[in-house]
Each structure stands twice: as structure tokens, then as C-alpha cells.
C-alpha positions in Angstrom: 85.9 128.7 97.2 82.0 128.6 98.0 81.2 125.8 100.5 78.0 125.3 98.9 77.0 125.1 95.1 73.2 124.8 94.6 72.4 123.7 90.9 69.1 123.2 89.2 67.6 121.2 86.6 64.8 122.8 84.6 63.7 119.6 83.3 62.8 118.1 86.4 62.5 121.2 88.7 65.1 119.7 90.8 68.0 120.9 93.1 71.3 119.1 93.3 73.7 120.4 96.1 77.5 120.0 96.1 79.0 120.6 99.7 82.7 121.4 99.9 85.5 121.3 102.3 87.2 124.4 101.0 90.7 123.4 102.7 91.1 119.8 101.6 88.7 120.1 98.3 86.7 117.3 99.4 83.0 117.3 98.3 79.7 115.6 98.5 76.8 115.6 96.2 73.1 115.4 97.0 70.4 114.3 94.7 72.4 114.4 91.2 70.3 114.2 88.1 71.1 112.0 85.0 70.7 114.7 82.5 73.2 116.9 84.3 76.0 114.7 84.8 78.5 116.5 82.5 77.6 119.8 84.4 78.5 118.2 87.6 81.7 116.7 86.3 82.7 119.9 85.0 82.1 121.6 88.4 84.2 119.1 90.3 86.9 119.5 87.6 86.9 123.3 87.6 86.9 123.6 91.3 89.5 120.9 91.8 87.4 118.9 93.9 87.6 115.3 95.0 84.2 113.7 95.3 83.8 111.6 98.6 80.1 110.6 98.5 77.1 110.8 96.3 74.0 111.0 98.4 70.2 110.3 97.7 67.6 111.7 100.0 65.2 109.0 98.8 64.4 106.8 95.8 63.1 109.5 93.3 59.9 108.9 91.1 60.3 111.8 88.7 64.0 111.6 87.4 66.8 109.0 87.2 69.9 109.7 89.4 73.4 110.2 88.2 74.8 108.4 91.2 76.1 105.4 89.3 77.7 107.4 86.6 79.4 109.8 89.1 80.6 107.0 91.2 82.2 105.1 88.1 83.6 108.4 87.3 85.3 109.5 90.4 86.5 107.6 93.6 83.3 108.5 95.4 81.0 106.0 97.3 77.2 106.2 96.8 75.3 106.5 100.1 71.3 106.1 100.3 68.9 105.6 103.2 68.3 102.0 104.3 64.5 102.1 103.8 64.6 103.3 100.3 65.6 99.9 98.5 68.6 101.5 96.6 70.4 98.3 96.8 73.5 99.2 94.6 74.5 102.0 97.2 77.9 101.4 98.9 76.5 102.8 102.1 73.1 102.1 103.5 72.3 105.0 105.9 70.5 105.0 109.4 69.3 107.8 111.3 72.3 109.6 113.0 75.0 108.4 110.5 77.9 110.8 109.9 79.5 111.2 106.7 83.1 112.7 106.8 84.4 114.7 103.8 87.8 116.3 104.9 87.3 118.4 107.8 83.5 118.8 107.2 80.7 116.2 108.2 76.9 116.0 107.6 74.4 113.9 109.5 71.7 111.8 108.3 68.3 112.5 109.7 65.4 109.9 109.1 62.3 111.8 108.0 59.8 109.4 106.7 56.6 110.2 105.1 57.0 111.1 101.3 58.6 107.6 101.3 59.3 105.2 104.3 62.9 105.7 104.0 63.4 109.5 103.3 66.2 111.1 104.9 67.4 114.7 105.3 70.9 115.8 105.8 72.2 118.5 108.5 75.3 120.2 107.6 76.6 123.4 109.3 73.4 125.8 109.7 71.6 123.9 106.7 69.2 121.1 106.3 68.8 119.4 102.9 65.1 118.1 103.0 64.8 116.1 99.9 61.0 115.8 99.2 60.1 115.9 102.7 59.8 119.6 103.4 59.6 122.0 100.6 59.3 125.7 100.3 55.7 126.5 101.6 55.0 122.9 100.8 55.9 119.3 101.3 56.3 116.2 99.2 53.2 113.8 98.3 52.3 110.8 100.4 50.4 108.7 98.0 52.7 106.2 96.4 56.2 104.5 97.4 55.0 103.6 101.0 54.0 107.4 101.6 52.3 108.1 104.9 50.7 111.5 105.6 50.9 111.0 109.5 54.5 110.1 109.5 55.4 113.1 107.1 53.4 115.4 109.7 55.6 113.9 112.5 58.9 114.1 110.6 58.1 117.9 109.8 56.8 118.9 113.1 58.7 116.9 115.5 62.2 116.6 113.9 62.7 119.3 111.3 60.9 122.0 113.3 62.8 121.2 116.1 66.0 122.6 114.5 66.6 126.3 115.2 64.6 128.6 113.4 67.5 130.2 111.4 68.5 126.9 110.0 68.5 127.2 106.2 66.2 124.8 104.4 67.4 123.6 100.9 64.6 121.4 99.3 65.1 118.8 96.3 62.4 120.7 94.3 60.9 124.1 93.9 58.4 125.0 91.1 58.0 128.9 91.7 61.7 129.7 91.2 62.5 129.8 95.0 65.9 128.6 96.2 66.0 128.5 100.1 63.8 129.2 103.3 64.4 128.8 106.8 63.0 126.6 109.5 61.3 129.6 111.1 59.6 130.7 108.0 58.3 127.2 107.2 57.1 126.9 110.9 54.9 130.3 110.5 54.0 130.1 106.9 54.1 126.7 105.1 50.9 126.4 103.1 50.5 122.7 103.8 51.4 122.4 107.4 51.5 125.6 109.4 48.4 125.9 111.9 47.1 122.3 110.9 46.3 119.7 113.3 47.9 116.1 112.3 44.3 115.0 111.3 43.7 118.1 109.3 47.1 117.5 107.5 46.2 113.9 106.9 42.8 114.8 105.4 44.5 117.6 103.2 47.0 115.2 101.7 44.2 112.6 101.1 42.2 114.9 99.2 44.9 116.2 96.6 44.2 113.7 93.8 47.6 114.4 92.1 48.5 112.8 88.8 50.8 109.7 88.8 54.5 110.9 88.2 55.1 110.4 84.4 58.7 108.6 84.8 57.7 106.5 87.9 57.8 103.1 86.3 61.3 103.9 84.9 62.8 106.0 87.6 62.1 103.9 90.5 63.6 100.7 89.4 66.5 102.7 87.6 67.2 104.6 90.8 67.6 101.2 92.8 70.6 100.5 90.8 71.8 104.1 91.1 70.6 104.7 87.5 72.9 102.3 85.8 71.9 99.3 83.4 68.2 99.2 84.2 65.5 98.4 81.7 61.8 99.8 82.6 59.6 97.4 84.1 
């Protein structure tokens, strides 16, 4: 049994990750997407897995989570960063929290900047970076309490402090790539490699990106784990 399943939703260009303790068959899922609920439930069923936690890296603005549906369908608990306003989560995570699933554990790492509460998750020799650090890029910082300076610090001081061989698994990729390493991103990331903090802040302020199409629906929905929410 593979200890890591990387699943892709083409509609939102979003990765969902299922981490597995292959002995006790306990699992954690990171950043599930509502449209892929049945796919994820089928994986759990086919692999004979007991879902322990459903994790969010942040409150997503571009898709609705299936966290609430997964917890209702399984015995899992929902866990989310305390600074993201995901009020329905069973556990509000702070920096350094450890989540045990079977004999495995992952650690929450506060990496703000894309949003104030954004978390990355460390597991084995992997880091799941949400929208903080992408492959040759990074998340935007122009909404939801984003802060370009904080993002620069999270990437350069926290994530780039991990061993170079640490595998990087982001929440999104738009070019068909699935994994990078800390060493690659330190040397080659198009947004941050070789830039000073001030240069990075200026770059992020000049992007003029369009507003996410689903933001007004997704953000309030995700505060309630994607359940029973009307668009505001």
C-alpha cells in the first residue's frame, strides 16, 4: 500500500493528498475538493482505510472543500489553522501541533502570507505547502489578509530552512507538475529565488491578478467545511 496518494482535480487545478499508515491503515486527507468527494470515499473504501483527520491548509477562495461531507461520512475529525476562520473545524491548529494517525504523525507549520492563518504540514521527508509555496511560484497576497512580506518570511525563513531534499507538494499546479524539492525552489523559484524582501513585495504588488471567480461563495462555505452555506 502506498503511504502517499496524490490526487488531482482538473476543474480547480487542485491537489488533494491522502497520507497513510500502511500498517494500521489509518489516513489523513489534505485539502479535499467537493467535486471529488466520491473519488476520495472510493479510495478510502478500496484501500480499507480509516480516515482520522481531514486537514485544510487555509480557507480556499477558488473551490469548496468536502471536509464536512467527509467527516459526516466517516469517523474523521476536521482540523484547520486557527487563523483562518474555519469555525466548524473540530480542531483549531497552531504552529507545532502534531496530528497522530496510527503510527504516523504530521506537524503543523504556520506559514502565513497567502492568508494570515495559512499552514504547511510536515510529514516524513515531505512538506505540503498549500498555496504558500508552489512549484516555481507562490500564492497571491492581495486578498484574505494576504501579506507579501509575511509570505517572503514564511518561505525563506521557515520552508527554506528545511533540508534541500525535502519534497514539496503544493495545493495547485497549472503546468502539469506534481512535486518539487526545497533545494530546487531555493535555487530556481521564479518568484522568490535571488530576490530581496523588498523586491518580492514590489513584484507581488504589481501582479494585478483577477479576483477568484468563486471567492464570494467559497470563502463563507469553507468556514463551515462546505456544508449548508448560502452565498453571501
